[in-house]
C-alpha positions in Angstrom: -0.3 0.3 0.3 0.9 3.7 -0.5 2.7 5.6 2.1 1.1 8.6 3.2 2.9 11.3 1.2 0.4 11.1 -1.4 3.0 10.2 -3.8 1.7 7.9 -6.6 3.1 4.6 -6.3 4.8 2.7 -9.3 2.0 0.3 -11.0 3.9 -2.5 -11.9 4.9 -6.1 -10.9 2.7 -8.2 -8.6 -1.0 -6.9 -7.5 -1.7 -6.2 -4.1 -2.5 -9.8 -2.1 -5.7 -9.5 -0.8 -5.4 -11.4 2.6 -1.8 -10.0 3.5 -4.1 -6.3 2.8 -6.8 -8.0 5.1 -4.4 -8.7 8.2 -3.0 -5.0 7.8 -6.5 -3.3 8.1 -7.9 -5.7 10.5 -4.7 -4.7 12.5 -4.9 -1.1 12.6 -8.7 -1.3 12.7 -8.2 -3.0 16.7 -5.5 -0.2 17.6 -9.0 2.1 16.7 -10.8 2.8 20.2 -13.9 2.7 18.2 -13.5 -0.4 17.0 -14.0 -2.1 20.3 -18.0 -2.6 19.7 -17.9 -3.6 16.4 -14.9 -6.4 17.1 -17.4 -7.7 20.3 -20.1 -8.4 17.4 -19.7 -12.3 17.9 -23.2 -13.7 16.3 -25.1 -10.5 14.9 -28.5 -11.1 13.1 -26.6 -10.7 10.0 -23.1 -10.3 8.2 -21.3 -7.0 9.0 -18.4 -5.5 7.3 -16.7 -2.0 7.7 -17.0 -0.5 4.3 -15.8 2.7 2.1 -13.6 5.3 2.9 -12.7 3.5 6.8 -11.1 0.5 4.8 -9.3 3.1 2.1 -8.2 4.8 5.0 -7.0 1.7 7.6 -4.9 0.4 4.1 -3.1 3.9 3.9 -2.6 4.0 7.6 -4.9 6.9 8.1 -6.8 7.3 10.5 -10.8 6.7 9.5 -12.9 9.7 9.7 -15.9 7.8 10.3 -16.9 4.0 10.5 -19.9 3.0 7.9 -20.7 -0.8 7.8 -22.9 -2.8 5.2 -25.2 -5.2 6.6 -26.1 -8.4 4.8 -29.9 -8.2 5.7 -31.4 -6.1 8.5 -29.1 -3.3 9.7 -31.4 -1.8 12.2 -31.7 -5.1 14.2 -27.6 -4.7 14.1 -27.7 -1.9 15.1 -29.5 -2.9 18.1 -26.9 -5.7 18.8 -24.7 -2.6 18.7 -26.3 -1.1 21.5 -25.9 2.4 22.5 -28.7 5.3 21.0 -30.3 4.0 17.9 -32.0 6.0 15.4 -33.2 4.8 11.9 -33.0 7.5 9.3 -34.7 6.6 6.1 -36.5 4.3 3.8 -33.3 3.0 2.6 -32.8 1.5 6.1 -30.1 3.0 7.5 -29.6 4.1 10.7 -27.0 5.3 13.1 -25.7 4.0 17.1 -24.0 6.5 19.0 -22.2 4.6 21.7 -19.5 5.2 24.1 -19.3 8.8 22.3 -18.7 7.3 19.2 -21.1 7.5 15.6 -21.9 4.1 13.4 -24.0 4.5 10.1 -25.3 1.3 9.1 -27.4 0.5 6.3 -28.3 -2.4 4.4 -25.5 -4.0 1.5 -28.1 -3.0 -1.7 -28.2 -2.1 -5.6 -29.2 1.1 -6.9 -31.3 2.1 -10.3 -31.3 5.9 -11.4 -34.9 6.7 -13.2 -33.1 9.7 -14.7 -29.9 11.8 -14.7 -29.2 13.1 -11.4 -32.6 11.7 -9.8 -32.3 10.2 -6.3 -31.7 6.5 -6.7 -34.3 3.6 -6.7 -33.0 0.6 -4.4 -33.8 -2.4 -3.3 -31.8 -5.4 -1.5 -28.4 -6.9 -2.8 -25.8 -8.9 -2.0 -22.4 -7.3 -0.8 -20.5 -7.7 -4.3 -23.7 -5.9 -5.8 -23.3 -3.2 -3.1 -19.6 -2.3 -3.7 -20.1 -1.7 -7.7 -22.6 0.8 -6.7 -20.3 3.6 -5.1 -18.4 6.1 -6.3 -14.7 5.0 -7.0 -13.2 2.0 -6.7 -11.0 3.0 -3.8 -14.1 3.2 -1.9 -15.4 -0.2 -3.2 -13.6 -2.1 -0.3 -15.2 -4.3 2.6 -13.5 -5.4 5.6 -15.5 -8.5 7.4 -16.2 -8.0 10.7 -18.6 -10.3 12.2 -21.3 -13.1 10.7 -18.8 -14.2 8.2 -15.2 -14.7 8.3 -13.6 -11.9 10.2 -11.4 -10.1 7.8 -12.4 -11.2 4.7 -11.8 -8.3 2.4 -14.1 -7.8 -0.6 -12.8 -5.4 -3.2 -14.8 -4.0 -6.3 -12.7 -4.6 -9.8 -9.4 -3.3 -9.8 -9.7 -1.5 -6.2 -6.9 -3.1 -4.6 -4.6 -2.0 -7.8 -6.1 1.5 -7.5 -5.4 2.3 -4.0 -1.7 0.7 -4.6 -1.4 3.3 -7.2 -2.5 6.2 -5.8 -5.8 6.5 -8.7 -9.0 7.2 -8.6 -11.4 5.1 -11.3 -15.3 4.9 -11.4 -16.9 2.1 -11.4 -19.0 2.7 -14.9 -18.9 4.8 -17.4 -22.6 6.5 -16.4 -21.4 7.0 -13.0 -21.2 11.2 -13.4 -24.9 10.8 -15.0 -26.2 9.2 -12.7 -24.5 11.2 -9.8 -23.2 14.0 -10.6 -22.4 15.3 -7.2 -19.7 12.7 -8.0 -17.8 14.9 -9.6 -17.2 17.4 -6.1 -16.2 14.3 -4.8 -13.8 13.5 -7.5 -11.9 16.9 -6.8 -12.6 16.1 -3.1 -10.7 12.8 -3.1 -7.6 14.0 -5.4 -6.8 16.2 -3.1 -7.0 14.7 0.3 -5.8 11.8 -0.8 -3.4 13.4 -3.0 -4.3 10.5 -5.6 -4.3 11.2 -9.4 -7.4 10.9 -11.2 -7.7 7.8 -14.2 -7.2 9.2 -17.8 -10.9 8.2 -18.6 -12.5 9.0 -15.6 -11.0 12.3 -16.3 -12.5 12.3 -19.4 -15.8 11.4 -18.2 -15.7 14.0 -15.7 -14.8 16.8 -18.5 -17.6 15.4 -21.0 -20.1 15.1 -18.0 -19.4 18.8 -16.9 -19.4 20.0 -20.4 -22.9 18.3 -21.2 -24.2 20.3 -17.5 -24.3 16.9 -15.7 -25.0 19.8 -12.8 -27.6 20.6 -13.9 -29.6 18.0 -13.3 -29.0 17.9 -9.5 -30.9 20.3 -6.9 -29.0 23.0 -5.5 -29.3 22.3 -2.0 -27.6 18.6 -3.0 -24.8 20.4 -4.9 -24.3 23.1 -2.2 -24.1 20.4 0.3 -21.3 18.2 -1.7 -19.5 22.4 -1.6 -19.2 22.5 1.9 -18.0 19.4 2.5 -15.4 20.2 -0.1 -14.6 23.5 1.7 -14.2 22.0 4.8 -11.9 19.6 3.5 -8.1 19.9 4.9 -6.8 21.4 2.2 -9.8 23.4 0.5 -7.7 25.3 -1.9 -6.4 22.0 -3.0 -9.8 21.0 -3.6 -10.8 23.8 -5.3 -7.9 24.2 -7.7 -9.3 20.4 -8.6 -12.7 21.5 -9.3 -11.4 24.4 -11.7 -8.7 21.5 -13.1 -12.2 19.7 -14.2 -14.1 22.7 -15.2 -16.5 22.6 -12.5 -15.8 25.9 -11.1 -17.7 27.2 -14.5 -20.6 25.3 -13.7 -20.6 26.9 -9.8 -20.5 30.3 -10.9 -17.1 30.6 -11.2 -16.1 29.9 -8.1 -12.0 29.9 -8.4 -9.5 31.2 -5.8 -7.0 34.0 -7.8 -3.9 34.3 -5.1 -3.9 31.3 -3.1 -1.0 32.4 -1.0 -3.1 35.1 0.2 -5.7 33.0 1.3 -3.2 30.7 3.1 -1.8 33.3 4.8 -5.3 33.7 5.9 -6.3 31.0 7.3 -3.4 30.7 9.3 -4.2 34.5 10.6 -8.0 32.9 11.4 -8.9 32.4 15.1 -10.3 29.2 16.1 -14.0 30.9 16.1 -13.4 31.9 12.6 -14.7 29.6 10.3 -11.8 28.3 7.5 -14.7 26.8 5.0 -16.8 30.3 4.8 -13.1 32.2 4.2 -11.9 30.1 1.4 -15.4 30.5 -0.6 -15.7 34.4 -0.3 -12.3 34.3 -1.8 -13.0 32.0 -4.1 -16.8 33.9 -5.3 -14.6 37.4 -4.9 -15.1 38.4 -8.7 -18.7 37.4 -8.8 -21.2 40.2 -9.4 -23.1 40.0 -6.1 -26.4 39.9 -7.4 -26.0 36.8 -9.3 -23.7 35.5 -6.0 -26.3 36.0 -3.8 -28.6 34.2 -6.3 -26.4 31.0 -6.4 -26.1 31.0 -2.8 -29.5 30.6 -2.5 -29.6 28.7 -4.8 -27.0 26.1 -2.9 -29.3 26.4 0.4 -26.7 28.3 2.3 -27.5 29.6 5.2 -28.4 33.2 5.8 -25.3 33.7 8.4 -23.0 31.7 6.0 -24.4 33.3 2.9 -23.6 37.0 4.6 -19.9 36.2 5.7 -19.4 35.1 2.1 -20.5 37.7 0.5 -19.0 40.2 3.1 -15.6 38.8 2.7 -16.1 38.6 -1.4 -16.9 42.1 -1.8 -15.6 44.2 1.1 -12.2 42.6 1.8 -10.2 44.8 -0.5 -12.2 48.0 0.9 -11.5 47.1 4.8 -7.6 45.8 3.8 -7.1 49.5 2.9 -8.7 51.2 6.3 -6.5 48.5 8.4 -3.5 49.3 6.5 -4.2 53.0 7.1 -4.7 52.4 10.6 -2.7 53.5 13.2 -2.9 52.3 16.6 -5.7 49.8 18.7 -8.2 52.7 18.8 -8.1 53.1 14.5 -7.7 49.3 14.2 -10.3 48.8 16.6 -12.7 51.7 14.6 -12.0 49.8 11.3 -12.5 46.5 12.6 -15.1 46.1 15.6 -18.2 44.1 14.2 -17.0 42.5 11.3 -16.5 38.8 10.9 -13.0 36.8 11.6 -13.1 35.8 8.2 -13.6 39.0 6.3 -10.6 40.8 8.8 -8.5 37.9 8.3 -8.8 38.1 4.7 -8.5 42.0 4.4 -5.2 41.8 6.4 -3.7 38.8 4.0 -4.9 40.8 1.1 -3.6 44.6 2.0 0.3 44.1 2.7 2.4 44.2 6.2 0.3 47.0 7.6 -3.0 45.5 7.2 -1.7 41.9 7.9 -0.3 43.3 11.3 -3.2 45.1 12.0 -5.7 42.5 11.3 -3.3 40.4 13.4 -3.4 42.4 16.3 -6.9 42.9 16.2 -8.0 38.8 16.1 -5.4 37.7 18.0 -5.6 40.9 21.2 -7.5 43.6 20.5 -10.8 41.9 20.6 -10.7 40.0 23.4 -10.1 43.0 25.6 -13.0 43.5 28.2 -13.3 45.6 30.6 -13.5 45.1 34.3 -16.3 47.9 35.0 -19.8 48.0 33.5 -22.4 50.9 33.1 -23.6 50.1 36.9 -20.2 50.8 38.5 -20.7 54.4 36.5 -24.0 55.2 37.4 -23.1 53.9 41.5 -20.3 56.8 41.6 -22.7 59.7 40.9 -23.4 59.7 37.0 -26.8 60.0 35.8 -28.4 57.3 33.2 -27.3 59.0 29.7 -25.0 59.0 26.2 -22.2 60.1 29.1 -22.3 56.6 30.0 -21.7 55.2 27.0 -18.7 57.4 26.0 -17.3 56.8 29.4 -16.9 53.5 28.9 -16.0 53.8 24.9 -12.7 55.9 26.3 -11.9 53.2 29.4 -12.2 50.5 26.5 -9.7 52.7 24.0 -7.6 53.1 26.8 -7.2 50.2 28.0 -6.4 48.3 24.5 -3.7 51.2 23.9 -2.4 50.7 27.5 -3.3 53.7 29.3 -5.6 51.8 31.9 -4.8 48.5 33.9 -7.3 47.2 36.6 -10.5 48.0 37.6 -9.6 51.5 39.5 -7.4 53.1 36.3 -10.7 51.9 34.0 -13.0 53.6 36.2 -10.7 56.7 36.7 -10.8 57.3 32.6 -14.4 56.4 32.1 -15.0 59.1 34.9 -13.0 61.9 33.5 -14.6 60.9 29.8 -18.1 61.1 30.9 -17.6 64.3 32.7 -15.8 65.7 29.5 -18.8 64.7 27.4 -21.1 66.0 29.6 -19.0 69.6 29.4 -19.6 69.6 25.7 -23.1 68.9 26.3 -23.7 72.0 28.5 -21.5 74.9 26.1 -23.5 76.8 24.4 -23.2 76.3 20.4 -20.2 78.9 19.0 -21.8 82.3 17.8 -24.9 82.0 20.1 -25.7 84.9 22.1 
């Protein structure tokens, strides 16, 4: 099997030995804490197999992102046998179990038929081999037996093990992208995540499907769901570049990152409370007119908050970058950045050169977290009457604390009372030129 480097393996010589690979996968599975309940299934109601990306990742010596189980029979009955909290999902007989903090997704093995391009499939029960053949790519069409059949037996679609050894993405049949065009986005996502090459015939099928308008046969929410998953990848810029390489960016309104290095800088700057996916999508949407962008995000079923964050980043980051570059000192930085989402500030800092970057870093890492120890109640207790002077005093105290001129409660109160008194005095002065 390939190493973790993502570099393509040499594809010649003896094909992979399924028995050796099965031992390897089972040994790595046993080392996972989440595997204990699965390996404790001695006599389940139906044969159970670990399937898909989990087996692929075990063979690549990667930590599986999810544990999906294929059941040759009643998946719900197996879910009950696993114990934990069982949730039955839909008409396909799928369910999930949460036990000891781990989640397991179970589905009955089945065959699928697509009544029309892009339509949801019609399904009926089938054996494991047919179930593997309905999947998206050969490297995801591998199953490892867990219980109800000899444990550790590896079952794979044709060429699956060879493609995995060669770091290669291949569809299982020629109509794959026509049946389910969302696989086009998954192709880009896996290529970026795994560092795999796209097999030439698969690339040709993908490009033909994009050119033929395959994505127009799928509902906007389904495409949006795949795009959101792609933007949450460990390397979202690589995934978006893979989209562009297949021409899929044009089918998505022209989403394309033009300054990847600046966006990488912004991602490093972004705090834990920021969302990398929204930052990347905002950068990719920068060249799209705002009306068309809003319509695209509506069609892809983005939530209102996500939609506004992407639009703000796409349309305002350059202006904010200039303002950050001109800001001098904490107070001006706060005047420019206060109330803005961290994704927008990080992107603006990365776009605006060294001064903007320093200002954005100062705001994101320090200034926005500064909090007063006093409140309006303290100013009222000190004898101030309710009114605008209270706000003026608190704003002055916060600015002083950000600038290092007020340290601790007493100094904050002193600054606030002085500023409030000045605000009151200014209100009492007669206008210039009056009698």
